[in-house]
VMD Tcl script that draws the C-alpha trace (Angstrom):
set ca {
  {-0.17 -0.06 0.03}
  {2.91 2.39 0.15}
  {3.63 2.36 -3.44}
  {0.03 3.36 -3.91}
  {0.31 5.97 -0.89}
  {3.46 7.84 -2.78}
  {1.80 7.69 -6.14}
  {-1.34 9.41 -4.75}
  {0.38 11.85 -2.80}
  {2.60 12.94 -5.81}
  {-0.87 13.32 -8.11}
  {-2.35 15.43 -5.25}
  {0.81 18.05 -5.53}
  {1.75 16.89 -1.62}
  {5.09 15.39 -3.02}
  {7.35 15.84 -5.72}
  {7.64 12.98 -8.77}
  {10.84 12.13 -7.76}
  {12.73 8.89 -8.24}
  {10.49 7.32 -5.37}
  {7.52 8.02 -7.21}
  {8.77 6.47 -10.61}
  {9.84 3.51 -8.52}
  {6.41 3.15 -6.82}
  {4.32 4.01 -10.60}
  {6.87 0.98 -12.19}
  {6.02 -1.39 -8.96}
  {2.68 -1.15 -9.55}
  {2.62 -1.51 -13.48}
  {4.73 -4.57 -12.80}
  {1.54 -5.92 -10.13}
  {-1.16 -4.69 -13.00}
  {0.45 -7.03 -15.40}
  {0.94 -10.03 -13.58}
  {-3.00 -9.66 -11.98}
  {-3.51 -9.34 -16.21}
  {-1.92 -12.50 -16.99}
  {-3.65 -14.39 -13.95}
  {-6.99 -13.66 -15.12}
  {-9.02 -12.11 -17.84}
  {-11.06 -10.02 -15.19}
  {-7.91 -7.64 -14.97}
  {-7.78 -6.99 -18.54}
  {-9.25 -4.27 -18.97}
  {-8.18 -2.66 -16.26}
  {-5.49 0.36 -16.39}
  {-3.81 3.41 -14.91}
  {-5.32 6.91 -14.73}
  {-3.90 9.23 -17.36}
  {-2.60 11.11 -14.55}
  {0.05 8.07 -13.66}
  {0.24 7.25 -17.44}
  {2.29 10.51 -17.54}
  {4.29 9.54 -14.88}
  {4.75 5.64 -16.46}
  {7.33 6.77 -19.08}
  {9.37 9.00 -17.03}
  {9.33 6.05 -14.79}
  {10.80 3.74 -17.60}
  {13.34 6.27 -18.61}
  {14.63 6.73 -14.87}
  {14.91 2.69 -14.64}
  {16.66 2.60 -18.09}
  {19.29 5.16 -16.93}
  {18.19 8.22 -19.11}
}
mol new
graphics top color blue
foreach p $ca { graphics top sphere $p radius 0.5 }
foreach p [lrange $ca 0 end-1] q [lrange $ca 1 end] { graphics top cylinder $p $q radius 0.2 }
display resetview
């Protein structure tokens, strides 16, 4: 739940979109993908547009850009 809190606080403007935020987004994306692989019930579930805007930044940071 810590990862959700970090992302929520970032989206609310309570904390910067820092490395910890991007790591939290990456972890949540990985968990969502695992759920989608386990069950088709999760196939249509995705992130909000606001979180999607954070996601490319998180991927770039993970790759070292």
